[in-house]
N, C-alpha and C positions, 0 to 999 in steps of 0.2 A: 433229344439227340442222345445216342448211346455214348457211354464212356469210351474214350480212346483205348485201344489195345496196346500192350506192351509185350513184344515177342523177344525172347532171348534164343539166340542160335548158339548151339554148343556142339563141340566135336573136336577130335584131335587135330594137331597141326596138319595141314595139308588135306583136310577133308573137304574143302571148298566153301568155307563160310564167307570169306570176302568175295569169291566168285558169285555165290548165291546173292549176296547183298547188291552187287553190281548188276545182276540180272534183274532183280527187283526194281532197282532204280531205272533201268532201260525199259522195263514193262510199264512205267508209270510217268512217261515224259511230260505230261501236263500237271503233274503233282508238284506242289510247292514243297520241295524236300530239302533239308538242311542237315549238316553234321559232317562226318568225315569217315574215311576208310584208311586202312593201312596196307602196305604193299611191301614185298621183299625188294631189297636192292641187290642185284646180282652182278657179279664180275667173273667173266669166263666160266659161266655155268655154276659158280659157287655162290651161296647166299653170304653176303657180307654185312647186311644191315636191313634197316626198315625205314620207310618214309611214311609221313602222314599227308593225305590229300584231303583238303576240304571239298565239299561239293560246290564251293564258290570258285574252285580252281587254284587255291593256294596250296603250296607244298613245302614241307621242311623235313629234314632227316631226324627221325626219332632216336634211332640207335645205329651204331656202326661198330665194326670190329676195330677200326683204327682210332675211335674215340678213347682218349687216355683220361678225360674228365668225366664226372658224372658218376651215377650209381651204375653197378655192373649187374647184368643178368647173363650168366654163363659168359660167353666170349664177347658180349656186346656191351659197350658203354652207352648209357641212356641219358639223352639231353633232356631232362625233366623241364627246364626253364623254357627252352625253345617250344617243346611240346605244349606247355601251358599257354605261352604267348599266342600260339596258333589256335589251339583247340577250345580254350575257355571262351574266348569272344564268339567263336563259331557256334558253340552249343547254346550260348546265351541268346544270340541272334535267332537261332533255330527255335528256341522255346517261345519266342515272341512273334515270329513271322511265318513258321512252316506248319504244314499239315502233317508232316511225317519227319521224324528225327532218326537219322542213321548214326550209330555209334559202333565202329569196328576198330578197336575192340576194347573190351574191359578185360585186360590181361595183366600179367606180372609187370611189364615195363610201364604201362599207363598207371598202374596203381601206386606208384611211388609218389604220385602227385595228390596231395589232399585236396587241392583246388579241383582237380578232375573228379575225384569222389564226390565233392559237393555239387559239381555240375551235373554229374550223372543223376544223382538224387533229385535235382531240380527238374531235369528232363523227365523222370519217371513220375514226378508229382504234377507236371504240367498238363494242360488239357490238350495234349498232342500225342499221337500214337508214336511209339519207339520201336524200332527194330535194332537190336544190339547183338553183336557177337560177344560171348563171354567164355572165359576159360573153364575148362571142365573140372580142374582140380579145386579142392576145397581151399577156401580163403575166407576169413571173417566177413569182409565186405561183400565178396561175391555170394557167399552163402545167405547173407541178409537179403540181397537182391532176389536170389532164386527162390526164397521162401515168401515173397510178396504175393498177396491174393490177386493182384492185377497183372500178373505175368503169365505167359504161356511159354514154356520151354520146349524147344524142338531139337532133336539130335540131327546134325547134318552129316550126310555121307555123300560121296561123288555120285552114287547110283540114285540118290533120291532127290537131287537138285530140281529137276524138272517138275516133279510132284509138289515139292515144297514151295516153289515160286507160286504155283497156282493156289495152293492151300493158304498161303500167307496173304496173298492179294484178296482171296475170297474172305478170309478171316477179318482183314481190316476193312472190308467192304469198300475198297477203292476201285474206282473205274478210271480208265485212261482219260475220259473227258470230264471228270469231276472238277 
């Protein structure tokens, strides 16, 4: 059996990384997939925060403009403890029971958590394929992941999404009925 693939999707904010991840999940409805994705919280057309959605259906707010507590990234307060309480068990379960792990995303807000960093490494070392979105900027932890021999980095643009979905599914050798 071939070694699982780890794919890192990178691109600037708004390039469609989360949209691409969600399309991949939709293309593999019979795949046992675990993990999470992040989405913007919008109020009257303005981004005011981000929530985390597990593939099991649980959801929590990761960061919000109105959070006065927690670590700050720009105008957002980041609720690291709530993030950890939701995501760490989700990723642990995914390493034990899934055929594909989704991590959206490995970015500034998420990297405030040492537990998250450890969980990401556990996922990458597990005998499971990983698709993760990752920040493009340099960061010691991110740079370490990007340099691993078992990862394939792919640049995401809105124009390339359809092509990338097909390429990723073929690269991972997943079929809908697998």
